[in-house]
C-alpha angles and dihedrals in degrees: 000000000000091000092056090049089052089052090053088052090054090049091049091050091050091052089048091053095050097039116112092200112082091206093055092045091054091049092050091051090050090050092051092052089051091050091051091050092048091050091050093053092048090051092047092050092047090051091049093048090052091050093054093057 
């Protein structure tokens, strides 16, 4: 799950880099940051869940 979200972040960054519209590029960069944060939380929660077992 976290890997798929990280791949979405990469895609969003690629779109941001190729976008001619500055507003869209900024939105895609923000979206990529959100995806990376979400992936980090999922990874952290999964790690904590495995430690409790």
